[in-house]
C-alpha positions as CSV (number, residue, x, y, z in Angstrom):
1,M,69.2,88.4,112.3
2,V,70.5,90.7,110.1
3,F,74.5,91.2,110.8
4,P,76.3,94.3,108.8
5,I,79.3,93.9,108.0
6,G,79.9,96.8,105.1
7,D,78.0,99.3,103.2
8,D,78.6,101.9,100.4
9,N,81.8,104.8,100.6
10,S,81.6,105.3,97.2
11,D,80.4,109.3,97.7
12,R,83.1,109.7,100.8
13,T,85.3,112.5,100.6
14,A,87.6,113.1,103.5
15,T,89.2,110.5,105.7
16,P,87.3,110.1,108.8
17,I,90.1,110.5,111.3
18,V,87.8,111.7,114.2
19,N,86.2,107.9,113.4
20,Y,89.1,106.5,113.6
21,V,90.8,107.7,116.8
22,L,87.2,106.9,118.7
23,I,87.7,103.7,117.8
24,A,91.6,104.2,118.3
25,L,90.4,105.0,122.3
26,N,88.1,102.3,123.2
27,V,90.6,99.5,122.1
28,L,93.8,101.2,124.0
29,V,91.3,102.0,127.0
30,F,90.4,98.8,127.3
31,F,93.2,96.8,126.7
32,F,95.7,98.9,128.6
33,L,93.9,100.7,131.3
34,Q,91.3,97.8,132.0
35,G,93.7,95.4,131.1
36,M,91.4,93.4,129.0
37,G,88.8,93.6,130.8
38,N,90.7,92.5,134.6
39,N,90.8,95.7,135.7
40,D,88.5,95.8,138.3
41,Q,89.8,98.8,139.9
42,F,90.1,100.4,136.7
43,T,86.5,99.4,135.1
44,Y,84.2,100.3,138.6
45,A,86.4,103.7,138.8
46,Y,85.2,105.0,135.5
47,A,82.0,103.3,135.3
48,T,78.4,105.0,135.4
49,V,76.8,103.9,138.8
50,P,73.6,104.9,138.1
51,Q,72.9,105.7,141.9
52,E,75.9,108.0,141.6
53,I,74.3,110.1,138.9
54,V,70.6,110.6,140.7
55,T,72.8,111.0,143.6
56,G,75.4,113.0,142.9
57,Q,77.4,111.2,145.7
58,D,80.6,109.4,144.9
59,I,80.3,105.1,146.0
60,D,83.2,103.8,147.5
61,R,82.6,100.5,149.3
62,P,81.6,97.0,148.1
63,V,77.7,96.7,147.4
64,V,76.0,93.7,146.8
65,I,73.7,93.3,143.6
66,S,71.0,90.7,142.9
67,A,70.4,89.9,139.3
68,G,68.6,86.3,137.7
69,G,68.4,85.0,141.3
70,E,71.6,85.3,142.3
71,S,73.5,87.8,143.9
72,A,76.8,88.9,143.7
73,R,79.7,91.4,145.4
74,I,80.9,94.6,144.0
75,D,83.8,96.3,144.6
76,L,82.4,99.6,143.7
77,Q,86.2,102.3,143.5
78,P,86.4,106.2,144.7
79,T,86.1,108.2,140.9
80,P,87.9,111.0,140.6
81,G,86.9,113.7,139.9
82,S,83.1,114.5,139.5
83,V,81.0,110.7,139.3
84,Y,79.0,113.0,136.7
85,L,82.2,112.8,134.2
86,T,81.7,109.4,134.4
87,L,78.9,109.5,131.7
88,L,81.9,110.5,129.2
89,S,84.5,108.0,130.5
90,S,82.0,105.0,130.2
91,M,81.8,105.4,126.5
92,F,85.5,104.1,125.8
93,M,85.6,101.3,128.4
94,H,83.9,97.6,127.0
95,G,82.7,94.5,129.4
96,S,85.2,92.2,126.6
97,L,86.6,91.7,124.2
98,L,83.7,90.7,122.2
99,H,81.5,94.0,123.4
100,L,83.9,95.9,122.5
101,F,84.8,94.1,118.3
102,G,80.9,93.8,118.0
103,N,80.2,97.6,118.9
104,M,83.8,99.1,117.1
105,L,82.7,96.8,113.4
106,Y,79.3,99.1,114.0
107,L,81.4,102.1,114.0
108,W,83.6,101.5,111.6
109,I,80.7,101.3,108.9
110,F,78.4,103.7,109.7
111,G,80.6,106.0,111.7
112,D,82.6,107.8,108.5
113,N,79.5,108.4,106.3
114,L,78.2,110.5,109.4
115,E,81.9,112.4,109.5
116,N,82.4,113.3,105.8
117,L,78.9,115.0,105.9
118,L,79.0,116.7,109.3
119,G,82.6,117.5,109.5
120,R,84.8,116.3,112.2
121,A,83.9,119.0,115.2
122,R,80.2,118.2,114.5
123,Y,80.4,114.3,114.5
124,L,82.3,114.2,117.1
125,L,80.0,116.7,119.6
126,F,76.8,114.5,118.0
127,Y,78.7,111.4,118.9
128,L,79.5,112.2,122.6
129,V,76.2,114.4,123.1
130,C,74.4,110.8,122.3
131,G,76.3,108.7,124.7
132,V,75.9,110.9,126.9
133,V,71.8,111.1,126.4
134,A,72.1,107.0,126.0
135,S,73.9,106.5,129.3
136,L,71.4,109.0,130.8
137,S,68.5,106.9,129.7
138,H,69.4,104.1,131.2
139,V,70.1,106.3,134.4
140,L,66.5,106.6,134.0
141,M,65.0,103.4,134.2
142,N,67.4,101.9,137.0
143,T,67.9,104.7,139.7
144,G,68.6,102.7,142.5
145,S,70.6,100.0,140.4
146,F,74.4,99.9,141.5
147,I,76.1,98.3,139.2
148,P,78.2,99.4,136.4
149,S,77.3,100.3,133.1
150,L,79.7,101.0,130.0
151,G,80.0,100.5,126.5
152,A,80.6,102.2,123.6
153,S,77.2,101.0,122.6
154,G,75.2,104.1,123.2
155,A,77.2,106.6,121.4
156,I,77.0,104.0,118.3
157,S,73.1,103.8,118.5
158,G,73.2,107.1,117.7
159,V,74.9,106.9,114.8
160,L,73.1,104.1,113.5
161,G,69.9,106.8,113.9
162,G,71.8,109.1,112.8
163,Y,72.7,107.5,109.5
164,L,68.9,105.7,109.6
165,L,68.0,109.4,108.7
166,L,69.8,111.0,106.0
167,F,70.9,107.5,103.8
168,P,67.8,105.2,104.7
169,K,68.7,103.7,100.9
170,R,72.3,102.8,101.4
171,Q,73.0,100.0,100.6
172,V,75.0,97.6,103.8
173,R,76.2,93.9,103.1
174,V,75.1,92.0,105.6
175,I,75.5,88.2,106.9
176,M,71.2,87.5,107.0
177,M,70.6,83.4,107.3
178,R,73.8,83.0,106.6
179,M,73.8,84.4,103.1
180,L,76.2,87.3,102.2
181,T,73.7,90.2,100.7
182,T,73.1,93.9,100.7
183,V,69.8,95.7,102.2
184,P,68.7,99.0,102.6
185,A,69.8,101.3,105.8
186,V,66.7,101.4,106.5
187,A,66.1,97.7,106.4
188,A,69.7,96.4,108.6
189,I,69.4,99.9,110.9
190,G,65.4,99.5,111.4
191,L,65.6,95.9,112.5
192,W,68.3,95.9,114.9
193,F,66.5,98.6,116.6
194,V,62.8,96.4,117.1
195,F,65.4,93.5,118.0
196,Q,66.0,96.7,120.7
197,L,62.7,97.4,122.0
198,I,61.9,94.2,121.8
199,E,64.6,93.1,123.7
200,G,63.9,95.9,126.5
201,Y,60.8,95.0,126.7
202,M,61.1,91.6,128.0
203,N,64.2,92.5,130.2
204,R,62.3,95.4,131.7
205,G,62.5,95.2,135.1
206,A,65.4,92.8,134.6
207,A,69.3,92.3,134.2
208,G,68.6,91.2,130.7
209,G,72.0,89.5,130.4
210,G,73.9,92.7,131.4
211,V,72.7,94.5,127.7
212,A,71.9,98.1,128.8
213,Y,68.3,98.2,126.2
214,A,67.5,101.8,127.9
215,A,70.7,103.3,126.7
216,H,70.5,101.6,123.0
217,I,67.1,102.9,122.4
218,G,68.0,106.6,123.9
219,G,71.2,106.9,122.2
220,F,69.0,106.0,118.8
221,V,66.3,108.4,119.9
222,A,68.6,110.9,120.4
223,G,70.8,110.2,117.2
224,L,67.3,110.7,115.1
225,V,66.0,113.8,116.7
226,L,69.4,115.7,116.5
227,I,71.5,114.6,113.4
228,K,69.0,117.5,111.3
229,I,69.8,120.1,113.5
230,F,74.1,118.7,113.7
231,A,73.9,118.5,109.9
232,I,72.1,122.2,109.3
233,G,74.3,124.2,106.3
234,R,75.7,120.0,105.3
235,N,74.9,118.7,102.4
236,S,76.4,114.9,101.3
237,S,78.8,116.5,98.7
238,A,80.1,118.9,101.5
239,A,83.7,118.8,101.1
240,P,85.4,117.4,104.7
241,P,86.1,121.2,106.9
242,A,89.7,122.2,107.9
């Protein structure tokens, strides 16, 4: 397993303000609005529920779900406004401290380079679009599910896809087989994506251990497809925008 801990930022010319704000928002939502994962009322109101997206109807009642041969009850809460807004709100929520840490570490490592190249406004739009596509990918593969989906991993997967296409040879510091080394981004991110494909295939039709592999794959593909469009007119030495 390859675990990234940093990359080469020697050519970065702009302070990644948007990336910092995205990280801060995720942390603040988890600690203060989700109560470190203990505020189910908030979480179940603003997470993405596939059945709600498919039908367009808010589900405000307890539902019983089955996963891994076990059943559990979820008290779904009313969603203020349109249920489709949860495609955005769920991107800033997490299920646990470890979930939050892992996502923010990846965003910290890879997001600043994309922001530096794209500029702040384009990077923010790219991030949000990839996140929405990722959420819709999860919904498409789980149309009958009442299980809430949440997390920034879909949007961050888009960041990884964009990074891989734009900086395939950039050196990434990783922990591999308990050793600290550097590998090209194409290896670090490529291995991550292969793992998502394998795990997604093995867990098709199952809970997948609570991991939304379809969202990861959908977000990554969105990043690959969209990054060149968002990067039109930009280059690696582009000055930061006003």
